N, C-alpha and C positions, 0 to 999 in steps of 0.2 A: 625536721631537717635543719641542720645548722647552716649558717651563712656560707661557710667554705664549700659545703656540698652543693648548695644552690649555685654558687659561682662555677664550680666545676661542671655541673650538669648543663648549665646554660652554654658554657664554652663548647662542650662536646656537641650540644644541639646545633650550634652554629657551624660546627666543623672546623673550629680553630684549634691550633696547638697552643700549649702554654707559652711557647716562645713568641708566637704571634701576638698573643694578648699582652705579654710583658712588653714587647716592643711598642705596641699601640698606646700603652699607658706610661711609657717612658721609664720602666723599672727593670731591674735585673731579673733574668729568668729564674734564678734561684729564689729571689724574694717572692716573685709571683707564685712559685711552687709552694713556698711556705704558707702563703695565704690560702691556697687551695687545700693544703693539708691541715690548716687550722692551727699551725704552730706559731703564728705571729699575728699581731694586729696590724691595722693599717690606719693611715691618717684619713681625715674627712676628704681631703683632695683625692687621694687614691681611691677611696670608696666611690666618689662621684665619677671619676674617670672610668672605673670598672663598670659602673652602671651604664654610662654612656656607650662604652665600647661593646658591652654585651646586650645593649638595648633593653635593659630592664630597669626598674625603679630601685632607688636606694632602700625604700620601704620593703620591697620584695627581698632584696639581699639580706637585710637585717632581720626581718620578722616573718618572711614568707607570705606577706599579705598580698594575695592575688588581686584584690580590688585595686590596689595602686600599681599593679603590674603594667609595665609599658607595652604589653602585648596587645592591649586594646586598640581598636582601629582609630579611635579619636586621638589617643595619646601618640600612636605611631605617626599619624598624619601631622600632628602638631610638631613632633620631633623632626620630621622631614622638612616641613615648611619653614621652621625657624632658621634654617641655614640659607634662606633666600631673601632677597630684598623685598620691600613692600609691594613693588609693582608685580613681581612674580607671584607673591602670595595672593594678591588681589585677582590676578589672572586665574590661578588655581581655584580660588573660591568661585569665580564666575563659571568656570568649567564644571565644577561640582554642582552648582545650582542648575545649570543647563542640563546636565546629565540626569539629575534627579527630578527635573521638571518643576523646580521651585521658582516662584517669583521673587521671594525674599527669604533669606536664611536667618 
């Protein structure tokens, strides 16, 4: 499957419209449509924005590599936590350790 099809499939999986994705990445709707149709390329910045918006890895978009796919629990957790300050990250870590019954992670 080519990159444009992986992008389209993930957008649909998330229940987003092309217009919503275009708005989230700050691009014109027709440009995003061209990306999904595979009729134009995109900059590295746009590729990274798409990966972030669609919650998948750049590696998955480009090569279909599932191993680097952001669907993994560890990667998803990391993506969520990186948006919070260190205090909240530490609190989340302590909660996970408590929940899992771990003395040290």
